[in-house]
C-alpha positions as CSV (number, residue, x, y, z in Angstrom):
1,M,41.4,53.7,-27.3
2,Y,42.5,56.1,-30.0
3,A,39.6,58.4,-30.5
4,P,40.0,61.6,-32.6
5,A,37.6,64.3,-31.6
6,A,35.6,64.1,-34.9
7,F,34.8,60.5,-34.2
8,Q,34.0,60.5,-30.5
9,E,30.6,59.5,-29.4
10,S,29.6,60.1,-25.7
11,R,25.8,60.1,-25.7
12,I,24.8,57.3,-23.4
13,D,21.6,56.4,-25.2
14,V,23.5,56.0,-28.5
15,L,26.2,53.9,-26.8
16,L,23.7,51.7,-25.1
17,E,21.8,51.2,-28.4
18,A,25.0,50.0,-30.0
19,I,25.7,47.6,-27.1
20,R,22.2,46.2,-27.3
21,N,22.5,45.7,-31.1
22,A,25.9,44.1,-30.8
23,Q,25.3,42.0,-27.7
24,L,28.5,40.0,-28.1
25,A,31.4,41.5,-26.2
26,T,35.1,40.9,-26.2
27,L,35.7,40.8,-22.5
28,V,39.3,41.5,-21.5
29,T,40.8,41.2,-18.0
30,P,44.5,41.6,-17.2
31,A,45.6,39.3,-14.3
32,D,48.9,37.6,-13.2
33,G,50.8,39.1,-16.1
34,A,48.4,37.7,-18.7
35,L,45.3,38.8,-20.6
36,H,42.1,36.8,-20.1
37,I,39.9,37.3,-23.2
38,T,36.4,35.8,-23.6
39,H,33.8,36.5,-26.2
40,V,30.4,36.5,-24.5
41,P,27.0,38.2,-24.9
42,M,26.3,40.8,-22.3
43,L,23.2,42.6,-21.0
44,A,23.2,46.3,-20.0
45,V,21.3,46.8,-16.8
46,P,20.6,50.2,-15.1
47,T,21.8,50.5,-11.5
48,Q,20.1,52.3,-8.6
49,G,22.7,55.1,-8.7
50,G,21.9,56.0,-12.3
51,G,24.8,54.1,-13.7
52,W,25.1,50.9,-15.8
53,R,26.2,47.3,-15.2
54,L,27.0,44.7,-17.8
55,E,26.0,41.1,-16.9
56,A,27.0,37.8,-18.5
57,H,27.9,34.2,-17.7
58,L,31.0,32.1,-18.4
59,A,31.7,28.4,-18.5
60,R,32.9,27.3,-15.1
61,G,35.9,25.7,-16.8
62,N,36.9,29.1,-18.3
63,P,39.9,30.4,-16.2
64,H,38.7,33.9,-16.9
65,H,36.3,33.8,-13.9
66,A,39.0,32.5,-11.6
67,A,41.1,35.6,-12.3
68,L,38.4,37.9,-10.9
69,A,39.4,37.9,-7.2
70,G,39.8,41.5,-6.2
71,R,37.4,42.8,-8.9
72,P,40.1,43.7,-11.5
73,E,39.6,46.5,-13.9
74,S,38.4,45.1,-17.2
75,V,37.0,46.2,-20.5
76,A,34.1,44.9,-22.6
77,I,34.4,45.8,-26.3
78,F,31.4,45.9,-28.5
79,H,31.7,46.1,-32.3
80,G,29.1,47.6,-34.5
81,P,28.9,47.6,-38.3
82,Q,32.2,48.1,-40.1
83,A,33.2,48.2,-43.7
84,Y,36.0,49.1,-46.2
85,V,35.9,52.6,-47.7
86,S,36.9,52.8,-51.4
87,P,38.8,56.0,-52.5
88,G,36.7,55.9,-55.7
89,W,33.6,56.9,-53.8
90,Y,35.0,60.4,-52.8
91,A,33.8,63.3,-54.8
92,S,37.3,64.8,-54.1
93,K,38.9,62.0,-56.1
94,A,37.9,63.7,-59.3
95,E,39.1,67.1,-58.0
96,H,42.6,66.3,-56.9
97,G,43.0,62.5,-56.5
98,K,44.4,62.9,-52.9
99,V,42.4,60.1,-51.4
100,V,43.3,56.7,-49.9
101,P,41.4,53.7,-48.7
102,T,40.3,53.5,-45.0
103,W,37.8,51.7,-42.8
104,N,34.6,52.9,-41.2
105,Y,33.5,51.3,-38.0
106,I,31.6,51.7,-34.8
107,V,33.0,50.4,-31.4
108,V,32.1,50.9,-27.8
109,H,34.4,50.2,-24.8
110,A,32.9,49.8,-21.3
111,H,35.5,50.0,-18.5
112,G,35.1,48.9,-14.9
113,P,35.7,46.4,-12.2
114,L,34.6,42.8,-13.1
115,E,33.5,40.3,-10.5
116,A,32.3,36.7,-10.5
117,V,28.8,35.9,-9.2
118,D,28.7,32.3,-8.1
119,D,25.0,32.2,-7.3
120,V,22.8,29.7,-9.2
121,E,19.7,31.8,-8.8
122,W,21.4,34.9,-10.2
123,V,22.8,33.0,-13.1
124,D,19.4,31.3,-13.8
125,D,17.8,34.8,-14.0
126,Q,20.6,36.2,-16.2
127,V,20.3,33.3,-18.6
128,R,16.5,33.6,-18.8
129,R,16.7,37.4,-19.4
130,L,19.3,36.9,-22.2
131,T,17.2,34.1,-23.7
132,D,13.9,35.9,-23.5
133,R,15.4,39.0,-25.2
134,N,16.6,37.0,-28.2
135,E,13.5,34.7,-28.4
136,A,11.1,37.7,-28.3
137,G,9.1,38.0,-31.5
138,R,9.6,34.5,-32.7
139,A,6.7,32.4,-33.8
140,G,7.4,29.7,-31.3
141,P,9.8,31.3,-28.7
142,W,11.9,28.9,-26.7
143,S,11.8,29.2,-22.9
144,A,14.2,27.8,-20.3
145,D,11.1,26.1,-18.9
146,D,10.9,24.0,-22.1
147,A,14.0,22.1,-21.0
148,P,13.8,19.2,-18.4
149,R,14.3,20.7,-15.0
150,D,17.2,18.3,-14.0
151,Y,18.9,19.0,-17.3
152,L,18.7,22.7,-16.9
153,A,20.0,22.4,-13.3
154,G,23.0,20.5,-14.5
155,M,23.7,23.1,-17.2
156,L,23.5,25.9,-14.7
157,R,26.0,24.2,-12.4
158,G,28.5,24.4,-15.3
159,I,28.4,28.2,-15.6
160,V,29.2,31.2,-13.4
161,G,27.9,34.7,-13.6
162,V,30.0,37.9,-14.1
163,R,29.1,41.5,-13.8
164,L,31.0,44.7,-14.8
165,E,30.2,47.9,-13.0
166,V,30.7,50.5,-15.7
167,S,32.9,53.3,-14.6
168,R,33.2,54.9,-18.0
169,F,32.1,54.4,-21.6
170,E,34.2,55.2,-24.7
171,G,32.6,55.3,-28.2
172,V,34.1,55.8,-31.6
173,W,31.9,56.3,-34.7
174,K,34.5,56.5,-37.4
175,L,32.2,57.5,-40.3
176,Q,34.3,60.2,-42.1
177,Q,32.5,63.0,-40.3
178,H,35.5,65.3,-41.0
179,R,35.1,65.0,-44.8
180,S,33.2,67.4,-47.0
181,E,29.4,67.0,-47.6
182,A,30.1,65.9,-51.2
183,D,32.6,63.2,-50.0
184,R,30.2,61.9,-47.3
185,A,27.4,61.7,-49.9
186,G,29.7,59.7,-52.2
187,L,30.4,57.3,-49.4
188,I,26.7,56.8,-48.6
189,A,26.0,56.1,-52.2
190,G,29.0,53.7,-52.4
191,F,27.9,51.7,-49.3
192,A,24.4,51.4,-50.7
193,R,25.8,49.6,-53.7
194,E,27.8,47.1,-51.7
195,P,26.7,43.5,-51.5
196,G,27.5,43.0,-47.8
197,A,24.9,43.8,-45.1
198,E,27.4,45.4,-42.8
199,A,28.5,47.9,-45.5
200,R,24.9,48.8,-46.2
201,A,24.4,49.3,-42.5
202,V,27.4,51.6,-42.3
203,G,25.9,53.7,-45.1
204,E,22.5,53.8,-43.4
205,I,24.0,55.1,-40.2
206,M,26.0,57.7,-42.1
207,A,22.7,58.7,-43.9
208,G,21.1,59.1,-40.4
209,L,23.9,61.4,-39.3
210,E,23.4,63.5,-42.4
211,R,19.7,63.9,-41.5
212,D,20.7,65.0,-38.0
213,R,23.0,67.7,-39.5
214,R,20.1,69.4,-41.2
């Protein structure tokens, strides 16, 4: 991944927070001269050795899981907030006009070997953990136990687990950290006026970075 030094993010806690917030990954595995690509929510789980594992499940009919013999090196891509940057927001526009549009974004890549887990108990546990996380805090949270037992068993037979042992993380926080303080302030103000939630989220993250600078 292209990652200029000014935009690199390597703090594990920051990367994991972005993964937990995004949840949905683009899972990519090269196999037999092709790329298998699946969009799937993944859970980050600590391992006994102090590392991290990403866990998910795929439809049994998805050929992606059949390509995992030999635990091929794969990558899970998580996208955070992203938004267009207007040149009109830069303070330097009024000074010299040498500004152009760009895009701000947050992205995390998790690399490592990916394997299939064809174990109904493991898959049942993974589904329950993923569900419980997303149902937490709801007035009437849904539980897997709310579904008829035979129906749930049939659904579980239709999926297979996958897990990626993370060998390395890459993070890019492209938030114009290399610009002047006045330019960054202009972008934060510009994002705050945007109608889209993602643009406002980018501005809020940039504002947090400014607080960390002080």
